[in-house]
C-alpha angles and dihedrals in degrees: 000000000000090000092050089052091051092049091050092050092047092051090049091051093048089051092053093047089050092051091049092052091050092050089050093049090050092047092052093043095050095037094228117171109236132199091278087079091049097093129117126211123189108227121174091342096309131106109242118203101202116200097148123142096011098127088239126158099183140037132228116245090229113073124173106277091219092056115116099164117052113195116187097151122142097030134109106259113151096184131045098242131216114273123202127215121247112265085225092063110103113241094220095045117145098226098197089055094042121152100216095197097061106024103082089199119141102264107161129032128182129185094162118161100013126120097256112162101156142030130238106238089237098036096129105010094101094056119095105181110024110156105170128034120180115193095152122140095030135118101256117143130191095260090067091062125079135157091279101049093095095020093114132031095022102073093110094038113141101175130031121181116192099154124139094031124125095241095144090185140016118226127217119277094011100120094024129172099236092063096039107028094156097048109141106167128038124180118194099152124138091018101126088242112178097173143002125227117247091254102023099115105003132112093034091136090181097049111119105168126038120175116195096155125141098025134117100251113150107168129032120194108236095208099045116017097082099015116154096007090130094152099046110127101172129040121177116195098156123147099018131122100253115152103184143009110235132214116288093001092137096023094114095047095088091152096046111133104164124042123175116194101152125136097030134112098252112158101157138036123196111232090229096052086110133037122229095253098059114131095208113154103170125044119176114190101154121141096032136115099258113143096191145023105277098235091160089074098035088068088060094050105067094166099045111133106169126046122175113189093160118151099015122130092252107154103169133034125200132173117272128238092257148018119273132200094224112145101181123043126175124189097163119154096012126133097249113150102182140008102217130191114312089356091143099022093119089066096070096149096055116145096173128029120185122183107157139145092033104129091177092062105098105146130055116181116225089239101040090124091048121238101327144357103196097177100046113125108151130043124179118189103160129158097005132131095251114139102169132031121183117234086233096056097087134023091251097179094062096045118109095183131031126168121187106159125134097036127120094240115192101217109215132122091289091073096039089113086074091069092065097039113117094182100064112112121199131005126325104197121192116237093188164070095038095243093057101033112127095025126114105244090225092064093053123099108242088232088066095061112101117241111229136163105247119229090254094051093044091050091050092049095050090046091055094046092051097038098060098055091044092050091049093049089049092052091049093051092049088052095048093049098040093111089063095058122102117261109255110184130144123353104270101031105055111162092341096109122043132157105232128181127180131197133190112247094202094246099084092267124113118215118211122209128186113225125199112246102230098148094047098048096106094051091047093054089050093052091049089052090049092248099119140040112271096190095083117076120244098226134025111243102236135153109250134200118249091252092050089048093051089048091051094049 
């Protein structure tokens, strides 16, 4: 009897186990979200319903009524499903004035990293106060968008993330202002975008951040692309294929503060790309094809503080037409060969200067920054070809950071100032002379440093040696030929009245001698003042004897 009971119990247990296995299999096969997803976590004062990474393909109709954040990221959804509003969300709620801690409305929805390639027609229509929608890392293409995609349910949307989707293009009126008038942040990065429709992202007067980085954009229409984005503060266009910046391209972006244009193919910038009232503070143009510092736009950016021109084929630097308030300037990995006098004098407010990884740079003038750089604190001159740097080139006493490593320094008395510098960071290895090569200059005894005339000093010395004899010779020649110069005396009678005597040399040649008119000075002055008759000659032209001539002289 006991054995029978055991067998019955075992059979019952096996049946339950079998039913449980079947239930698990059906659950996985159907992708139904079970109670394990139904848990709320309070984060930053909001209730988060976390159903991420559950390998689900569908969603239960019943969602926790308190949930304000719905996280379905990391699953296998192929369609953006219909989402219902919480029954606890007031029908007359004023979403812009929403108290997030007591509303229980669906505020934030994420379907990041799924396989979504289409939208349910009623996906967002039931939501009243949705403010953030993350659809990044899916398989959405541009054909799935039309003017009605976000027509309902996204009116109060503040942030829309569509990055990492194969959009290819963005048609007109898809992300349009009438359906999302409060949109602040739009992320379209990594979307393989080759072009933007004329009215695809324009007229969003509240948009503050627009990310178009890592796409394939080549041309941007200056009159339509960013039209009406008057509140935009951050624009990211990194890693595209842009070749030029056209007229009026950023004209409407009067509140733009951060602009990233690095890693493009920009070779030319129209001088009217910006307007004079732009508030831009940061401009990154590294990894482009610029051959010179774009002073033509810097004049339109009076508030610019940070300029990065690294990795551009800039070979020569000259001073600009004005003075700029730029505090950070980077010219790393350029093709600059020399920094001549006043080359960077236009950047008088510099705090940080970085010119590194420029092996062609071998010469830095002692006044390449102009007369003064009162704000300069950090200088980075690493991995260049500089062998000498004058003690007058930089305001050493005010610097807090100085990096000079990776240069072939010629260690002689001209760089002796480095021995006492306390701001140098990193090694300063001598490249010459041969007996000091390989040593850090700060480990060398000052007496070991060779004493040479620097090129500047030698040039000055030779100039002085040559100048004095030349000046003396010139003065002597002037004195010798003084008698052949025109008489210049008193304003209105230049050369008109001269005392001249001639004498016969006895060889048939008359010699003419100019004689100073001491005795006739009073009359000459009277004539010049109009008080005497100027028609009569001062001196009778006679042939004098040698004795008379000497007396006259």
